[in-house]
PyMOL Python script that loads the backbone (N, CA, C, O; Angstrom):
from pymol import cmd

cmd.read_pdbstr("""\
ATOM      1  N   MET A   1     133.554 130.870 102.152  1.00  0.00           N
ATOM      2  CA  MET A   1     133.414 130.015 101.001  1.00  0.00           C
ATOM      3  C   MET A   1     132.188 130.653 100.067  1.00  0.00           C
ATOM      4  O   MET A   1     131.013 130.421 100.352  1.00  0.00           O
ATOM      5  N   ASN A   2     132.529 131.399  99.035  1.00  0.00           N
ATOM      6  CA  ASN A   2     131.500 131.926  98.177  1.00  0.00           C
ATOM      7  C   ASN A   2     131.145 131.120  96.915  1.00  0.00           C
ATOM      8  O   ASN A   2     130.077 131.205  96.309  1.00  0.00           O
ATOM      9  N   THR A   3     132.230 130.291  96.588  1.00  0.00           N
ATOM     10  CA  THR A   3     132.107 129.463  95.403  1.00  0.00           C
ATOM     11  C   THR A   3     131.936 128.005  95.857  1.00  0.00           C
ATOM     12  O   THR A   3     132.629 127.601  96.791  1.00  0.00           O
ATOM     13  N   PRO A   4     131.064 127.199  95.260  1.00  0.00           N
ATOM     14  CA  PRO A   4     130.980 125.904  95.741  1.00  0.00           C
ATOM     15  C   PRO A   4     132.108 125.006  95.188  1.00  0.00           C
ATOM     16  O   PRO A   4     132.714 125.244  94.143  1.00  0.00           O
ATOM     17  N   GLU A   5     132.326 123.943  96.003  1.00  0.00           N
ATOM     18  CA  GLU A   5     133.426 123.116  95.730  1.00  0.00           C
ATOM     19  C   GLU A   5     132.868 122.127  94.606  1.00  0.00           C
ATOM     20  O   GLU A   5     131.715 121.708  94.710  1.00  0.00           O
ATOM     21  N   ILE A   6     133.641 121.770  93.583  1.00  0.00           N
ATOM     22  CA  ILE A   6     133.314 120.946  92.515  1.00  0.00           C
ATOM     23  C   ILE A   6     133.447 119.421  93.066  1.00  0.00           C
ATOM     24  O   ILE A   6     134.527 118.906  93.353  1.00  0.00           O
ATOM     25  N   ALA A   7     132.261 118.819  93.165  1.00  0.00           N
ATOM     26  CA  ALA A   7     132.259 117.411  93.795  1.00  0.00           C
ATOM     27  C   ALA A   7     132.742 116.523  92.674  1.00  0.00           C
ATOM     28  O   ALA A   7     133.561 115.641  92.930  1.00  0.00           O
ATOM     29  N   GLN A   8     132.316 116.689  91.530  1.00  0.00           N
ATOM     30  CA  GLN A   8     132.815 115.806  90.332  1.00  0.00           C
ATOM     31  C   GLN A   8     132.444 116.630  89.058  1.00  0.00           C
ATOM     32  O   GLN A   8     131.471 117.385  89.066  1.00  0.00           O
ATOM     33  N   LYS A   9     133.214 116.473  88.004  1.00  0.00           N
ATOM     34  CA  LYS A   9     133.042 117.268  86.781  1.00  0.00           C
ATOM     35  C   LYS A   9     132.212 116.437  85.777  1.00  0.00           C
ATOM     36  O   LYS A   9     132.564 116.311  84.604  1.00  0.00           O
ATOM     37  N   SER A  10     131.086 115.870  86.293  1.00  0.00           N
ATOM     38  CA  SER A  10     130.117 115.272  85.506  1.00  0.00           C
ATOM     39  C   SER A  10     128.837 115.189  86.347  1.00  0.00           C
ATOM     40  O   SER A  10     128.874 115.390  87.561  1.00  0.00           O
ATOM     41  N   PRO A  11     127.639 114.874  85.657  1.00  0.00           N
ATOM     42  CA  PRO A  11     126.446 114.680  86.450  1.00  0.00           C
ATOM     43  C   PRO A  11     126.441 113.413  87.226  1.00  0.00           C
ATOM     44  O   PRO A  11     127.233 112.508  86.962  1.00  0.00           O
ATOM     45  N   TYR A  12     125.516 113.328  88.229  1.00  0.00           N
ATOM     46  CA  TYR A  12     125.154 112.087  88.780  1.00  0.00           C
ATOM     47  C   TYR A  12     123.936 111.592  88.159  1.00  0.00           C
ATOM     48  O   TYR A  12     122.879 112.205  88.305  1.00  0.00           O
ATOM     49  N   ILE A  13     124.017 110.498  87.460  1.00  0.00           N
ATOM     50  CA  ILE A  13     122.769 109.979  86.745  1.00  0.00           C
ATOM     51  C   ILE A  13     122.229 109.061  87.773  1.00  0.00           C
ATOM     52  O   ILE A  13     122.943 108.166  88.226  1.00  0.00           O
ATOM     53  N   LEU A  14     121.042 109.226  88.157  1.00  0.00           N
ATOM     54  CA  LEU A  14     120.284 108.478  89.110  1.00  0.00           C
ATOM     55  C   LEU A  14     118.812 108.056  88.809  1.00  0.00           C
ATOM     56  O   LEU A  14     118.109 108.849  88.183  1.00  0.00           O
ATOM     57  N   GLU A  15     118.348 106.973  89.175  1.00  0.00           N
ATOM     58  CA  GLU A  15     117.016 106.531  89.120  1.00  0.00           C
ATOM     59  C   GLU A  15     116.436 106.775  90.524  1.00  0.00           C
ATOM     60  O   GLU A  15     116.748 106.076  91.488  1.00  0.00           O
ATOM     61  N   LEU A  16     115.554 107.827  90.586  1.00  0.00           N
ATOM     62  CA  LEU A  16     114.917 108.157  91.834  1.00  0.00           C
ATOM     63  C   LEU A  16     113.527 107.855  91.934  1.00  0.00           C
ATOM     64  O   LEU A  16     112.786 107.971  90.958  1.00  0.00           O
ATOM     65  N   GLN A  17     113.074 107.427  93.190  1.00  0.00           N
ATOM     66  CA  GLN A  17     111.774 107.068  93.567  1.00  0.00           C
ATOM     67  C   GLN A  17     111.012 108.451  93.950  1.00  0.00           C
ATOM     68  O   GLN A  17     111.646 109.447  94.297  1.00  0.00           O
ATOM     69  N   PRO A  18     109.663 108.424  93.862  1.00  0.00           N
ATOM     70  CA  PRO A  18     108.873 109.538  94.333  1.00  0.00           C
ATOM     71  C   PRO A  18     109.232 110.007  95.702  1.00  0.00           C
ATOM     72  O   PRO A  18     109.338 109.146  96.575  1.00  0.00           O
ATOM     73  N   GLY A  19     109.432 111.245  96.003  1.00  0.00           N
ATOM     74  CA  GLY A  19     109.827 111.745  97.264  1.00  0.00           C
ATOM     75  C   GLY A  19     110.518 113.107  97.253  1.00  0.00           C
ATOM     76  O   GLY A  19     110.613 113.691  96.173  1.00  0.00           O
ATOM     77  N   LYS A  20     111.018 113.675  98.387  1.00  0.00           N
ATOM     78  CA  LYS A  20     111.700 114.847  98.346  1.00  0.00           C
ATOM     79  C   LYS A  20     113.164 114.474  98.671  1.00  0.00           C
ATOM     80  O   LYS A  20     113.456 113.686  99.569  1.00  0.00           O
ATOM     81  N   TYR A  21     113.998 115.050  97.935  1.00  0.00           N
ATOM     82  CA  TYR A  21     115.561 115.047  98.035  1.00  0.00           C
ATOM     83  C   TYR A  21     116.096 116.389  98.188  1.00  0.00           C
ATOM     84  O   TYR A  21     115.598 117.381  97.655  1.00  0.00           O
ATOM     85  N   TRP A  22     117.249 116.392  99.022  1.00  0.00           N
ATOM     86  CA  TRP A  22     117.931 117.625  99.261  1.00  0.00           C
ATOM     87  C   TRP A  22     119.375 117.538  98.639  1.00  0.00           C
ATOM     88  O   TRP A  22     120.312 116.907  99.128  1.00  0.00           O
ATOM     89  N   TRP A  23     119.395 118.272  97.487  1.00  0.00           N
ATOM     90  CA  TRP A  23     120.719 118.248  96.673  1.00  0.00           C
ATOM     91  C   TRP A  23     121.706 119.198  97.317  1.00  0.00           C
ATOM     92  O   TRP A  23     121.357 120.319  97.688  1.00  0.00           O
ATOM     93  N   CYS A  24     122.901 118.755  97.443  1.00  0.00           N
ATOM     94  CA  CYS A  24     123.995 119.466  97.991  1.00  0.00           C
ATOM     95  C   CYS A  24     124.424 120.680  97.059  1.00  0.00           C
ATOM     96  O   CYS A  24     124.809 120.438  95.915  1.00  0.00           O
ATOM     97  N   ALA A  25     124.366 121.928  97.517  1.00  0.00           N
ATOM     98  CA  ALA A  25     124.798 123.038  96.689  1.00  0.00           C
ATOM     99  C   ALA A  25     126.290 123.403  97.045  1.00  0.00           C
ATOM    100  O   ALA A  25     126.928 124.059  96.222  1.00  0.00           O
ATOM    101  N   CYS A  26     126.828 123.048  98.121  1.00  0.00           N
ATOM    102  CA  CYS A  26     128.096 123.536  98.557  1.00  0.00           C
ATOM    103  C   CYS A  26     129.282 122.634  97.993  1.00  0.00           C
ATOM    104  O   CYS A  26     130.411 123.093  97.823  1.00  0.00           O
ATOM    105  N   GLY A  27     128.964 121.418  97.737  1.00  0.00           N
ATOM    106  CA  GLY A  27     130.052 120.418  97.190  1.00  0.00           C
ATOM    107  C   GLY A  27     130.801 119.742  98.129  1.00  0.00           C
ATOM    108  O   GLY A  27     131.709 118.991  97.772  1.00  0.00           O
ATOM    109  N   LYS A  28     130.486 119.947  99.451  1.00  0.00           N
ATOM    110  CA  LYS A  28     131.336 119.349 100.532  1.00  0.00           C
ATOM    111  C   LYS A  28     130.737 118.120 101.114  1.00  0.00           C
ATOM    112  O   LYS A  28     131.424 117.440 101.876  1.00  0.00           O
ATOM    113  N   SER A  29     129.541 117.779 100.830  1.00  0.00           N
ATOM    114  CA  SER A  29     128.773 116.576 101.320  1.00  0.00           C
ATOM    115  C   SER A  29     129.508 115.310 100.970  1.00  0.00           C
ATOM    116  O   SER A  29     129.977 115.047  99.863  1.00  0.00           O
ATOM    117  N   SER A  30     129.549 114.577 102.022  1.00  0.00           N
ATOM    118  CA  SER A  30     130.138 113.183 101.864  1.00  0.00           C
ATOM    119  C   SER A  30     129.146 112.185 101.270  1.00  0.00           C
ATOM    120  O   SER A  30     129.518 111.058 100.941  1.00  0.00           O
ATOM    121  N   LYS A  31     127.833 112.612 101.126  1.00  0.00           N
ATOM    122  CA  LYS A  31     126.825 111.819 100.581  1.00  0.00           C
ATOM    123  C   LYS A  31     126.357 112.422  99.149  1.00  0.00           C
ATOM    124  O   LYS A  31     125.151 112.472  98.903  1.00  0.00           O
ATOM    125  N   GLN A  32     127.270 112.859  98.246  1.00  0.00           N
ATOM    126  CA  GLN A  32     126.915 113.417  97.127  1.00  0.00           C
ATOM    127  C   GLN A  32     126.113 112.437  96.289  1.00  0.00           C
ATOM    128  O   GLN A  32     126.293 111.220  96.289  1.00  0.00           O
ATOM    129  N   PRO A  33     125.154 113.137  95.533  1.00  0.00           N
ATOM    130  CA  PRO A  33     124.860 114.571  95.257  1.00  0.00           C
ATOM    131  C   PRO A  33     123.894 115.110  96.397  1.00  0.00           C
ATOM    132  O   PRO A  33     123.363 116.209  96.234  1.00  0.00           O
ATOM    133  N   PHE A  34     123.688 114.481  97.375  1.00  0.00           N
ATOM    134  CA  PHE A  34     122.775 114.943  98.392  1.00  0.00           C
ATOM    135  C   PHE A  34     123.484 115.509  99.589  1.00  0.00           C
ATOM    136  O   PHE A  34     124.641 115.235  99.907  1.00  0.00           O
ATOM    137  N   CYS A  35     122.643 116.357 100.245  1.00  0.00           N
ATOM    138  CA  CYS A  35     123.152 117.128 101.411  1.00  0.00           C
ATOM    139  C   CYS A  35     123.328 116.241 102.709  1.00  0.00           C
ATOM    140  O   CYS A  35     122.487 115.399 103.025  1.00  0.00           O
ATOM    141  N   ASP A  36     124.486 116.486 103.444  1.00  0.00           N
ATOM    142  CA  ASP A  36     124.722 115.816 104.684  1.00  0.00           C
ATOM    143  C   ASP A  36     124.902 116.892 105.796  1.00  0.00           C
ATOM    144  O   ASP A  36     125.284 116.566 106.920  1.00  0.00           O
ATOM    145  N   GLY A  37     124.630 118.135 105.474  1.00  0.00           N
ATOM    146  CA  GLY A  37     124.733 119.265 106.393  1.00  0.00           C
ATOM    147  C   GLY A  37     126.020 119.874 106.502  1.00  0.00           C
ATOM    148  O   GLY A  37     126.251 120.678 107.406  1.00  0.00           O
ATOM    149  N   SER A  38     126.971 119.519 105.556  1.00  0.00           N
ATOM    150  CA  SER A  38     128.395 120.042 105.530  1.00  0.00           C
ATOM    151  C   SER A  38     128.348 121.653 105.321  1.00  0.00           C
ATOM    152  O   SER A  38     129.257 122.385 105.712  1.00  0.00           O
ATOM    153  N   HIS A  39     127.292 122.076 104.722  1.00  0.00           N
ATOM    154  CA  HIS A  39     127.227 123.551 104.478  1.00  0.00           C
ATOM    155  C   HIS A  39     127.042 124.463 105.774  1.00  0.00           C
ATOM    156  O   HIS A  39     127.288 125.668 105.742  1.00  0.00           O
ATOM    157  N   LYS A  40     126.650 123.887 106.768  1.00  0.00           N
ATOM    158  CA  LYS A  40     126.479 124.622 108.066  1.00  0.00           C
ATOM    159  C   LYS A  40     127.576 125.722 108.271  1.00  0.00           C
ATOM    160  O   LYS A  40     128.772 125.437 108.211  1.00  0.00           O
ATOM    161  N   GLY A  41     127.172 126.850 108.488  1.00  0.00           N
ATOM    162  CA  GLY A  41     128.118 127.938 108.698  1.00  0.00           C
ATOM    163  C   GLY A  41     128.514 128.614 107.508  1.00  0.00           C
ATOM    164  O   GLY A  41     129.303 129.551 107.624  1.00  0.00           O
ATOM    165  N   SER A  42     128.050 128.256 106.265  1.00  0.00           N
ATOM    166  CA  SER A  42     128.290 129.048 105.074  1.00  0.00           C
ATOM    167  C   SER A  42     127.076 129.556 104.561  1.00  0.00           C
ATOM    168  O   SER A  42     126.016 129.334 105.146  1.00  0.00           O
ATOM    169  N   ALA A  43     127.140 130.285 103.411  1.00  0.00           N
ATOM    170  CA  ALA A  43     125.979 130.930 102.730  1.00  0.00           C
ATOM    171  C   ALA A  43     125.198 129.832 101.938  1.00  0.00           C
ATOM    172  O   ALA A  43     124.161 130.175 101.370  1.00  0.00           O
ATOM    173  N   PHE A  44     125.573 128.687 101.870  1.00  0.00           N
ATOM    174  CA  PHE A  44     124.952 127.674 100.992  1.00  0.00           C
ATOM    175  C   PHE A  44     123.846 127.054 101.800  1.00  0.00           C
ATOM    176  O   PHE A  44     123.859 126.994 103.029  1.00  0.00           O
ATOM    177  N   ARG A  45     122.789 126.549 100.947  1.00  0.00           N
ATOM    178  CA  ARG A  45     121.654 125.868 101.424  1.00  0.00           C
ATOM    179  C   ARG A  45     121.308 124.801 100.434  1.00  0.00           C
ATOM    180  O   ARG A  45     121.381 125.079  99.237  1.00  0.00           O
ATOM    181  N   PRO A  46     120.934 123.594 100.823  1.00  0.00           N
ATOM    182  CA  PRO A  46     120.569 122.538  99.907  1.00  0.00           C
ATOM    183  C   PRO A  46     119.319 123.066  99.084  1.00  0.00           C
ATOM    184  O   PRO A  46     118.571 123.949  99.504  1.00  0.00           O
ATOM    185  N   VAL A  47     119.180 122.429  97.870  1.00  0.00           N
ATOM    186  CA  VAL A  47     118.051 122.788  97.026  1.00  0.00           C
ATOM    187  C   VAL A  47     117.105 121.445  97.131  1.00  0.00           C
ATOM    188  O   VAL A  47     117.561 120.301  97.123  1.00  0.00           O
ATOM    189  N   VAL A  48     115.835 121.750  97.222  1.00  0.00           N
ATOM    190  CA  VAL A  48     114.827 120.707  97.451  1.00  0.00           C
ATOM    191  C   VAL A  48     114.410 120.219  96.017  1.00  0.00           C
ATOM    192  O   VAL A  48     114.091 121.027  95.146  1.00  0.00           O
ATOM    193  N   LEU A  49     114.426 118.859  95.810  1.00  0.00           N
ATOM    194  CA  LEU A  49     113.976 118.309  94.552  1.00  0.00           C
ATOM    195  C   LEU A  49     112.884 117.366  94.926  1.00  0.00           C
ATOM    196  O   LEU A  49     113.062 116.432  95.707  1.00  0.00           O
ATOM    197  N   GLU A  50     111.646 117.661  94.295  1.00  0.00           N
ATOM    198  CA  GLU A  50     110.527 116.743  94.487  1.00  0.00           C
ATOM    199  C   GLU A  50     110.282 115.886  93.264  1.00  0.00           C
ATOM    200  O   GLU A  50     110.109 116.396  92.157  1.00  0.00           O
ATOM    201  N   ILE A  51     110.268 114.630  93.463  1.00  0.00           N
ATOM    202  CA  ILE A  51     110.018 113.720  92.357  1.00  0.00           C
ATOM    203  C   ILE A  51     108.598 113.073  92.560  1.00  0.00           C
ATOM    204  O   ILE A  51     108.312 112.447  93.580  1.00  0.00           O
ATOM    205  N   GLU A  52     107.695 113.279  91.467  1.00  0.00           N
ATOM    206  CA  GLU A  52     106.286 112.865  91.451  1.00  0.00           C
ATOM    207  C   GLU A  52     106.103 111.475  91.295  1.00  0.00           C
ATOM    208  O   GLU A  52     105.327 110.820  91.990  1.00  0.00           O
ATOM    209  N   GLU A  53     107.026 110.872  90.112  1.00  0.00           N
ATOM    210  CA  GLU A  53     106.952 109.496  89.862  1.00  0.00           C
ATOM    211  C   GLU A  53     108.441 109.019  89.586  1.00  0.00           C
ATOM    212  O   GLU A  53     109.335 109.833  89.355  1.00  0.00           O
ATOM    213  N   PRO A  54     108.648 107.672  89.625  1.00  0.00           N
ATOM    214  CA  PRO A  54     109.977 107.194  89.251  1.00  0.00           C
ATOM    215  C   PRO A  54     110.475 107.871  88.100  1.00  0.00           C
ATOM    216  O   PRO A  54     109.752 108.047  87.120  1.00  0.00           O
ATOM    217  N   ALA A  55     111.873 108.337  88.152  1.00  0.00           N
ATOM    218  CA  ALA A  55     112.435 109.106  87.077  1.00  0.00           C
ATOM    219  C   ALA A  55     113.958 108.853  87.105  1.00  0.00           C
ATOM    220  O   ALA A  55     114.562 108.639  88.156  1.00  0.00           O
ATOM    221  N   LYS A  56     114.548 108.892  85.875  1.00  0.00           N
ATOM    222  CA  LYS A  56     116.062 108.928  85.762  1.00  0.00           C
ATOM    223  C   LYS A  56     116.359 110.482  85.559  1.00  0.00           C
ATOM    224  O   LYS A  56     115.829 111.180  84.694  1.00  0.00           O
ATOM    225  N   VAL A  57     117.288 110.905  86.496  1.00  0.00           N
ATOM    226  CA  VAL A  57     117.619 112.278  86.486  1.00  0.00           C
ATOM    227  C   VAL A  57     119.011 112.483  86.408  1.00  0.00           C
ATOM    228  O   VAL A  57     119.722 111.556  86.797  1.00  0.00           O
ATOM    229  N   ALA A  58     119.581 113.585  85.954  1.00  0.00           N
ATOM    230  CA  ALA A  58     121.011 113.979  85.831  1.00  0.00           C
ATOM    231  C   ALA A  58     121.168 115.141  86.777  1.00  0.00           C
ATOM    232  O   ALA A  58     120.832 116.271  86.422  1.00  0.00           O
ATOM    233  N   LEU A  59     121.683 114.893  88.005  1.00  0.00           N
ATOM    234  CA  LEU A  59     121.850 115.954  88.969  1.00  0.00           C
ATOM    235  C   LEU A  59     123.199 116.467  88.878  1.00  0.00           C
ATOM    236  O   LEU A  59     124.141 115.682  88.762  1.00  0.00           O
ATOM    237  N   CYS A  60     123.380 117.783  88.922  1.00  0.00           N
ATOM    238  CA  CYS A  60     124.646 118.548  88.798  1.00  0.00           C
ATOM    239  C   CYS A  60     125.656 118.013  89.842  1.00  0.00           C
ATOM    240  O   CYS A  60     125.391 117.886  91.037  1.00  0.00           O
ATOM    241  N   GLY A  61     126.835 117.715  89.267  1.00  0.00           N
ATOM    242  CA  GLY A  61     127.952 117.306  90.103  1.00  0.00           C
ATOM    243  C   GLY A  61     128.952 118.388  90.345  1.00  0.00           C
ATOM    244  O   GLY A  61     129.691 118.321  91.327  1.00  0.00           O
ATOM    245  N   CYS A  62     129.016 119.389  89.496  1.00  0.00           N
ATOM    246  CA  CYS A  62     129.940 120.497  89.558  1.00  0.00           C
ATOM    247  C   CYS A  62     129.538 121.621  90.381  1.00  0.00           C
ATOM    248  O   CYS A  62     130.369 122.454  90.741  1.00  0.00           O
ATOM    249  N   LYS A  63     128.213 121.701  90.727  1.00  0.00           N
ATOM    250  CA  LYS A  63     127.657 122.689  91.662  1.00  0.00           C
ATOM    251  C   LYS A  63     127.587 124.038  91.011  1.00  0.00           C
ATOM    252  O   LYS A  63     127.382 125.013  91.735  1.00  0.00           O
ATOM    253  N   HIS A  64     127.739 124.195  89.698  1.00  0.00           N
ATOM    254  CA  HIS A  64     127.656 125.434  88.973  1.00  0.00           C
ATOM    255  C   HIS A  64     126.502 125.611  88.008  1.00  0.00           C
ATOM    256  O   HIS A  64     126.382 126.652  87.362  1.00  0.00           O
ATOM    257  N   SER A  65     125.639 124.586  87.905  1.00  0.00           N
ATOM    258  CA  SER A  65     124.517 124.645  86.941  1.00  0.00           C
ATOM    259  C   SER A  65     123.618 125.761  87.273  1.00  0.00           C
ATOM    260  O   SER A  65     123.339 126.026  88.442  1.00  0.00           O
ATOM    261  N   ALA A  66     123.150 126.435  86.246  1.00  0.00           N
ATOM    262  CA  ALA A  66     122.223 127.627  86.324  1.00  0.00           C
ATOM    263  C   ALA A  66     120.753 127.010  86.467  1.00  0.00           C
ATOM    264  O   ALA A  66     119.773 127.743  86.604  1.00  0.00           O
ATOM    265  N   HIS A  67     120.660 125.557  86.424  1.00  0.00           N
ATOM    266  CA  HIS A  67     119.320 125.059  86.598  1.00  0.00           C
ATOM    267  C   HIS A  67     119.301 123.960  87.689  1.00  0.00           C
ATOM    268  O   HIS A  67     118.634 122.930  87.607  1.00  0.00           O
ATOM    269  N   ALA A  68     120.119 124.301  88.730  1.00  0.00           N
ATOM    270  CA  ALA A  68     120.257 123.434  89.885  1.00  0.00           C
ATOM    271  C   ALA A  68     118.983 123.038  90.413  1.00  0.00           C
ATOM    272  O   ALA A  68     118.109 123.891  90.572  1.00  0.00           O
ATOM    273  N   PRO A  69     118.769 121.733  90.724  1.00  0.00           N
ATOM    274  CA  PRO A  69     119.798 120.771  90.931  1.00  0.00           C
ATOM    275  C   PRO A  69     120.166 119.877  89.714  1.00  0.00           C
ATOM    276  O   PRO A  69     121.017 118.989  89.760  1.00  0.00           O
ATOM    277  N   LYS A  70     119.390 120.228  88.556  1.00  0.00           N
ATOM    278  CA  LYS A  70     119.701 119.470  87.330  1.00  0.00           C
ATOM    279  C   LYS A  70     120.941 119.918  86.563  1.00  0.00           C
ATOM    280  O   LYS A  70     121.267 121.105  86.542  1.00  0.00           O
ATOM    281  N   CYS A  71     121.575 119.047  85.984  1.00  0.00           N
ATOM    282  CA  CYS A  71     122.756 119.332  85.168  1.00  0.00           C
ATOM    283  C   CYS A  71     122.394 120.092  84.007  1.00  0.00           C
ATOM    284  O   CYS A  71     121.409 119.701  83.381  1.00  0.00           O
ATOM    285  N   ASP A  72     123.091 121.240  83.553  1.00  0.00           N
ATOM    286  CA  ASP A  72     122.964 121.929  82.366  1.00  0.00           C
ATOM    287  C   ASP A  72     124.137 121.856  81.446  1.00  0.00           C
ATOM    288  O   ASP A  72     124.140 122.471  80.380  1.00  0.00           O
ATOM    289  N   GLY A  73     125.100 121.137  81.830  1.00  0.00           N
ATOM    290  CA  GLY A  73     126.357 120.940  80.828  1.00  0.00           C
ATOM    291  C   GLY A  73     127.374 121.931  81.361  1.00  0.00           C
ATOM    292  O   GLY A  73     128.447 121.937  80.758  1.00  0.00           O
ATOM    293  N   THR A  74     127.237 122.777  82.385  1.00  0.00           N
ATOM    294  CA  THR A  74     128.184 123.742  82.674  1.00  0.00           C
ATOM    295  C   THR A  74     129.453 123.165  83.036  1.00  0.00           C
ATOM    296  O   THR A  74     130.469 123.835  82.850  1.00  0.00           O
ATOM    297  N   HIS A  75     129.527 121.985  83.539  1.00  0.00           N
ATOM    298  CA  HIS A  75     130.796 121.261  83.888  1.00  0.00           C
ATOM    299  C   HIS A  75     131.794 121.220  82.803  1.00  0.00           C
ATOM    300  O   HIS A  75     132.995 121.154  83.064  1.00  0.00           O
ATOM    301  N   ARG A  76     131.300 121.261  81.480  1.00  0.00           N
ATOM    302  CA  ARG A  76     132.165 121.138  80.392  1.00  0.00           C
ATOM    303  C   ARG A  76     133.056 122.369  80.157  1.00  0.00           C
ATOM    304  O   ARG A  76     133.988 122.335  79.353  1.00  0.00           O
ATOM    305  N   ASN A  77     132.731 123.503  80.913  1.00  0.00           N
ATOM    306  CA  ASN A  77     133.471 124.702  80.650  1.00  0.00           C
ATOM    307  C   ASN A  77     134.200 125.178  81.885  1.00  0.00           C
ATOM    308  O   ASN A  77     134.818 126.243  81.881  1.00  0.00           O
ATOM    309  N   LEU A  78     134.124 124.334  83.015  1.00  0.00           N
ATOM    310  CA  LEU A  78     134.856 124.730  84.157  1.00  0.00           C
ATOM    311  C   LEU A  78     136.306 124.264  84.167  1.00  0.00           C
ATOM    312  O   LEU A  78     136.621 123.216  83.602  1.00  0.00           O
ATOM    313  N   LYS A  79     137.163 125.004  84.781  1.00  0.00           N
ATOM    314  CA  LYS A  79     138.547 124.647  84.868  1.00  0.00           C
ATOM    315  C   LYS A  79     138.708 124.354  86.348  1.00  0.00           C
ATOM    316  O   LYS A  79     138.272 125.182  87.147  1.00  0.00           O
ATOM    317  N   VAL A  80     139.313 123.217  86.795  1.00  0.00           N
ATOM    318  CA  VAL A  80     139.609 122.722  87.922  1.00  0.00           C
ATOM    319  C   VAL A  80     140.965 123.288  88.291  1.00  0.00           C
ATOM    320  O   VAL A  80     141.933 123.094  87.556  1.00  0.00           O
ATOM    321  N   VAL A  81     141.062 124.033  89.497  1.00  0.00           N
ATOM    322  CA  VAL A  81     142.336 124.553  89.935  1.00  0.00           C
ATOM    323  C   VAL A  81     142.860 123.563  91.133  1.00  0.00           C
ATOM    324  O   VAL A  81     142.187 123.267  92.120  1.00  0.00           O
ATOM    325  N   HIS A  82     144.078 123.148  90.878  1.00  0.00           N
ATOM    326  CA  HIS A  82     144.665 122.271  91.888  1.00  0.00           C
ATOM    327  C   HIS A  82     145.630 123.057  92.753  1.00  0.00           C
ATOM    328  O   HIS A  82     146.259 123.985  92.246  1.00  0.00           O
ATOM    329  N   ASP A  83     145.785 122.738  94.038  1.00  0.00           N
ATOM    330  CA  ASP A  83     146.518 123.643  94.880  1.00  0.00           C
ATOM    331  C   ASP A  83     147.974 122.967  95.101  1.00  0.00           C
ATOM    332  O   ASP A  83     148.722 123.388  95.983  1.00  0.00           O
ATOM    333  N   GLY A  84     148.319 121.938  94.283  1.00  0.00           N
ATOM    334  CA  GLY A  84     149.525 121.329  94.371  1.00  0.00           C
ATOM    335  C   GLY A  84     149.731 120.161  95.316  1.00  0.00           C
ATOM    336  O   GLY A  84     150.794 119.570  95.506  1.00  0.00           O
ATOM    337  N   ASN A  85     148.498 119.903  95.908  1.00  0.00           N
ATOM    338  CA  ASN A  85     148.578 118.556  96.716  1.00  0.00           C
ATOM    339  C   ASN A  85     148.213 117.403  96.005  1.00  0.00           C
ATOM    340  O   ASN A  85     148.244 116.302  96.556  1.00  0.00           O
TER     341      ASN A  85
END
""", "prot")
cmd.dss("prot")
cmd.show_as("cartoon", "prot")
cmd.util.cbc("prot")
cmd.orient("prot")
């Protein structure tokens, strides 16, 4: 897997408290937008996000942002391919 799975085609808007968060880069985590270890065995690694004070953030849901883990609007230009299932 060289391309991340699109978890959702919109950002995750969250109110986060100070601390470290690990954003899922592969798109396979069942705890989106955060990592649950589903990337193991792939080239993907979670991206660490440090929050210094309470903040409202828009985290990338499509996993294609050039500014990961933050959403940059890339999801608007992605085409979702369905395999017929």
